[in-house]
C-alpha positions as CSV (number, residue, x, y, z in Angstrom):
1,X,-81.2,-49.0,-8.5
2,X,-82.1,-45.3,-8.9
3,X,-85.5,-44.3,-10.3
4,X,-84.1,-42.9,-13.6
5,X,-82.3,-46.2,-14.4
6,X,-85.3,-48.3,-13.4
7,X,-87.6,-46.3,-15.7
8,X,-85.3,-46.6,-18.6
9,X,-84.7,-50.3,-18.2
10,X,-88.4,-50.9,-17.9
11,X,-88.9,-49.0,-21.1
12,X,-86.2,-51.0,-23.0
13,X,-87.7,-54.2,-21.7
14,X,-91.1,-53.3,-23.3
15,X,-89.4,-52.4,-26.6
16,X,-87.7,-55.7,-26.7
17,X,-90.9,-57.3,-26.4
18,X,-103.9,-20.7,-35.0
19,X,-106.1,-21.9,-32.5
20,X,-108.9,-19.3,-32.8
21,X,-109.5,-20.4,-36.4
22,X,-109.8,-24.1,-35.6
23,X,-113.3,-25.5,-36.2
24,X,-114.9,-26.8,-33.0
25,X,-115.5,-30.1,-34.7
26,X,-111.8,-30.5,-35.2
27,X,-111.0,-29.7,-31.6
28,X,-113.5,-32.3,-30.5
29,X,-112.0,-35.0,-32.8
30,X,-108.5,-34.2,-31.5
31,X,-109.4,-35.4,-28.0
32,X,-107.2,-32.9,-26.2
33,X,-105.0,-34.5,-23.5
34,X,-105.4,-38.0,-24.9
35,X,-103.1,-39.8,-27.4
36,X,-105.1,-40.2,-30.6
37,X,-104.8,-43.4,-32.7
38,X,-101.6,-43.7,-34.6
39,X,-101.9,-43.7,-38.4
40,X,-99.7,-44.3,-41.4
41,X,-96.3,-46.0,-41.3
42,X,-95.5,-49.7,-40.9
43,X,-97.2,-51.2,-37.7
44,X,-94.6,-54.0,-37.7
45,X,-91.7,-51.6,-37.0
46,X,-90.7,-49.3,-34.2
47,X,-87.9,-46.8,-35.2
48,X,-85.5,-45.5,-32.7
49,X,-82.1,-43.9,-32.6
50,X,-79.0,-44.6,-30.5
51,X,-76.4,-41.9,-30.4
52,X,-72.9,-43.1,-29.3
53,X,-71.4,-39.9,-27.8
54,X,-68.0,-41.6,-27.7
55,X,-67.9,-41.3,-31.4
56,X,-69.3,-37.7,-31.8
57,X,-66.7,-35.1,-32.6
58,X,-69.1,-32.1,-32.7
59,X,-68.4,-31.4,-36.4
60,X,-72.0,-30.3,-37.1
61,X,-72.1,-32.4,-40.3
62,X,-75.5,-33.8,-39.1
63,X,-76.8,-30.3,-38.6
64,X,-75.8,-29.1,-42.0
65,X,-77.0,-32.2,-43.9
66,X,-80.3,-32.1,-42.2
67,X,-80.7,-28.4,-42.9
68,X,-80.1,-29.0,-46.6
69,X,-82.1,-32.2,-46.9
70,X,-85.2,-30.7,-45.3
71,X,-84.8,-27.1,-46.5
72,X,-85.2,-25.6,-43.1
73,X,-85.4,-21.8,-42.9
74,X,-82.2,-19.9,-42.2
75,X,-81.5,-20.0,-38.4
76,X,-83.9,-22.9,-37.7
77,X,-82.7,-26.5,-37.2
78,X,-84.3,-29.9,-36.9
79,X,-81.1,-31.2,-35.2
80,X,-78.1,-29.6,-33.7
81,X,-75.0,-30.6,-31.6
82,X,-74.7,-28.5,-28.5
83,X,-71.2,-28.2,-27.1
84,X,-70.5,-27.8,-23.4
85,X,-67.4,-27.4,-21.2
86,X,-67.7,-29.9,-18.4
87,X,-65.5,-30.0,-15.3
88,X,-64.5,-33.4,-13.9
89,X,-66.3,-33.8,-10.6
90,X,-63.2,-35.1,-8.8
91,X,-60.2,-33.5,-10.6
92,X,-61.8,-30.3,-11.9
93,X,-60.3,-30.9,-15.3
94,X,-62.3,-29.3,-18.1
95,X,-63.3,-31.2,-21.2
96,X,-65.7,-30.5,-24.1
97,X,-68.9,-32.5,-24.2
98,X,-71.0,-32.9,-27.3
99,X,-74.7,-33.5,-27.1
100,X,-76.6,-34.0,-30.4
101,X,-80.3,-32.9,-30.0
102,X,-83.3,-33.7,-32.1
103,X,-86.9,-34.9,-31.7
104,X,-87.0,-37.9,-29.4
105,X,-90.0,-39.5,-31.1
106,X,-91.4,-40.4,-27.7
107,X,-93.6,-43.4,-27.0
108,X,-95.8,-41.0,-25.1
109,X,-95.3,-37.7,-27.0
110,X,-96.7,-34.7,-25.2
111,X,-96.8,-32.7,-28.5
112,X,-99.5,-35.0,-30.0
113,X,-102.5,-34.6,-27.8
114,X,-102.3,-30.8,-27.5
115,X,-102.7,-30.3,-31.3
116,X,-106.3,-29.1,-31.8
117,X,-106.5,-30.4,-35.4
118,X,-104.4,-33.6,-35.2
119,X,-101.8,-32.1,-37.5
120,X,-99.1,-33.5,-35.2
121,X,-99.5,-37.3,-35.0
122,X,-97.6,-40.4,-34.4
123,X,-97.2,-43.0,-37.1
124,X,-97.6,-46.7,-36.4
125,X,-93.9,-47.1,-36.7
126,X,-93.4,-44.6,-33.8
127,X,-92.2,-41.6,-35.9
128,X,-93.8,-38.3,-34.9
129,X,-94.6,-36.1,-37.8
130,X,-96.5,-32.9,-38.7
131,X,-99.2,-32.7,-41.5
132,X,-98.4,-29.2,-42.7
133,X,-101.6,-29.1,-44.7
134,X,-103.6,-29.3,-41.4
135,X,-101.3,-27.4,-39.1
136,X,-102.6,-23.9,-38.1
137,X,-99.4,-22.7,-36.6
138,X,-100.8,-22.3,-33.0
139,X,-97.5,-23.5,-31.5
140,X,-99.2,-25.6,-28.8
141,X,-96.9,-28.5,-29.7
142,X,-93.8,-26.3,-29.7
143,X,-94.6,-25.3,-26.1
144,X,-95.5,-28.8,-25.1
145,X,-92.2,-30.4,-26.2
146,X,-89.7,-30.6,-23.2
147,X,-86.8,-31.1,-25.6
148,X,-87.0,-27.8,-27.5
149,X,-87.1,-29.9,-30.7
150,X,-89.9,-27.9,-32.5
151,X,-90.2,-24.5,-34.1
152,X,-92.6,-22.6,-36.3
153,X,-91.3,-22.6,-39.8
154,X,-91.2,-18.9,-40.8
155,X,-91.9,-19.7,-44.5
156,X,-94.8,-22.1,-44.0
157,X,-96.1,-20.8,-40.7
158,X,-96.5,-24.4,-39.5
159,X,-94.8,-26.5,-36.9
160,X,-91.5,-28.1,-38.1
161,X,-89.3,-30.8,-36.5
162,X,-87.1,-33.8,-37.1
163,X,-89.0,-36.7,-38.8
164,X,-86.1,-39.2,-38.7
165,X,-86.2,-38.4,-42.5
166,X,-89.2,-40.7,-42.9
167,X,-89.2,-40.0,-46.6
168,X,-85.7,-41.4,-46.9
169,X,-86.4,-44.4,-44.6
170,X,-89.4,-45.3,-46.9
171,X,-87.0,-45.2,-49.9
172,X,-84.6,-47.6,-48.1
173,X,-82.1,-44.8,-47.3
174,X,-80.6,-43.6,-44.0
175,X,-81.6,-40.2,-42.6
176,X,-79.4,-37.4,-43.7
177,X,-77.9,-36.9,-40.2
178,X,-77.0,-40.6,-40.0
179,X,-75.5,-40.8,-43.5
180,X,-73.3,-37.7,-43.0
181,X,-72.0,-38.6,-39.5
182,X,-68.3,-38.9,-39.9
183,X,-67.9,-40.8,-36.7
184,X,-70.8,-43.2,-37.2
185,X,-72.2,-41.9,-33.9
186,X,-75.9,-42.0,-35.0
187,X,-77.5,-45.4,-35.4
188,X,-81.1,-45.7,-36.5
189,X,-83.2,-48.8,-37.1
190,X,-86.2,-51.0,-36.3
191,X,-86.0,-51.9,-32.6
192,X,-88.5,-54.7,-33.1
193,X,-86.0,-56.5,-35.3
194,X,-83.6,-58.3,-33.0
195,X,-81.0,-58.4,-35.7
196,X,-80.9,-54.7,-36.4
197,X,-77.8,-52.8,-35.3
198,X,-79.7,-50.7,-32.9
199,X,-81.3,-53.7,-31.3
200,X,-77.9,-55.4,-30.9
201,X,-76.4,-52.2,-29.4
202,X,-79.3,-51.8,-27.0
203,X,-78.8,-55.4,-25.8
204,X,-75.1,-55.0,-25.4
205,X,-75.2,-51.6,-23.6
206,X,-78.5,-51.7,-21.9
207,X,-77.1,-50.8,-18.5
208,X,-75.2,-47.8,-19.9
209,X,-77.9,-46.1,-22.0
210,X,-79.6,-42.9,-20.9
211,X,-82.4,-40.7,-22.2
212,X,-83.0,-37.0,-21.7
213,X,-85.4,-35.9,-19.0
214,X,-86.8,-39.4,-18.1
215,X,-88.8,-37.9,-15.3
216,X,-91.2,-36.3,-17.9
217,X,-92.5,-39.8,-18.6
218,X,-92.4,-39.2,-22.3
219,X,-90.5,-42.4,-22.9
220,X,-88.0,-41.0,-25.4
221,X,-86.8,-43.3,-28.2
222,X,-83.5,-41.5,-28.7
223,X,-80.9,-43.3,-26.5
224,X,-77.5,-41.9,-25.6
225,X,-74.4,-44.0,-24.9
226,X,-71.6,-42.4,-23.0
227,X,-73.6,-39.5,-21.7
228,X,-72.6,-37.6,-18.5
229,X,-75.3,-38.2,-16.0
230,X,-75.5,-34.4,-15.3
231,X,-77.1,-34.0,-18.8
232,X,-80.0,-36.3,-18.2
233,X,-82.0,-33.4,-16.9
234,X,-81.9,-29.9,-18.6
235,X,-78.4,-28.5,-17.8
236,X,-77.7,-24.9,-17.0
237,X,-76.0,-23.3,-19.9
238,X,-75.8,-20.0,-21.8
239,X,-76.8,-19.8,-25.5
240,X,-73.8,-19.6,-27.8
241,X,-74.2,-17.6,-31.0
242,X,-71.9,-18.7,-33.8
243,X,-70.9,-16.1,-36.3
244,X,-71.6,-17.4,-39.8
245,X,-71.0,-15.0,-42.6
246,X,-72.4,-15.0,-46.1
247,X,-70.3,-14.5,-49.2
248,X,-70.6,-10.7,-48.7
249,X,-69.3,-10.9,-45.1
250,X,-72.8,-10.3,-43.5
251,X,-73.9,-12.1,-40.4
252,X,-76.3,-14.9,-41.3
253,X,-77.8,-15.3,-37.8
254,X,-77.2,-18.9,-37.0
255,X,-77.7,-19.7,-33.3
256,X,-77.3,-23.0,-31.5
257,X,-79.4,-22.8,-28.3
258,X,-78.3,-25.0,-25.3
């Protein structure tokens, strides 16, 4: 068994069971390079997401619905679907491969310990969030994330990212991206509940599931089903700018980075 597969299976087994302005006292309490205690959220739950790439058609409905739900600035996205042309390793035939991207809500999130004011923190249910009232916009967390899942919100000047739509989960609703997915490719749920859909799918497809960049030891909690193994590590690809025009015919500047 290869090291990547061994790491992922071990992880699943466990589941089944503005820096200059920061006060020194805040830096000390953040305990840089250590994972601070989790807070908020339901300690009895552990949310995760499974993305069935066999069902993803690359329609970007998730991207648009997330953008609207969370009022992200123009040109910034909490989730996107990257599109690649992939050549078959034996026949050379080219096919389009869709790869939805978002925060992985890692079990060992590298973005959390680098925050000097503990604005970025992990809830007890595993969701990684940002307290925009505390964030000083230093971008340490943006640089620490190996998944390019964070950005500095140009309006608030604070870190921004996917939160699994925690506000919707708490209201008994699905995240915007899950609700809008026309193929039903995104499945979210409590992985500590053996009867949840995500738990059943993990049990059924355990040997087939992959995560992005497992060698980083972040223990991502976004699992991919049907993923080309060449995309486990960061693939070589050129950014693709999509021309999106406003009602006046002017370029709006959307860009999906691979």
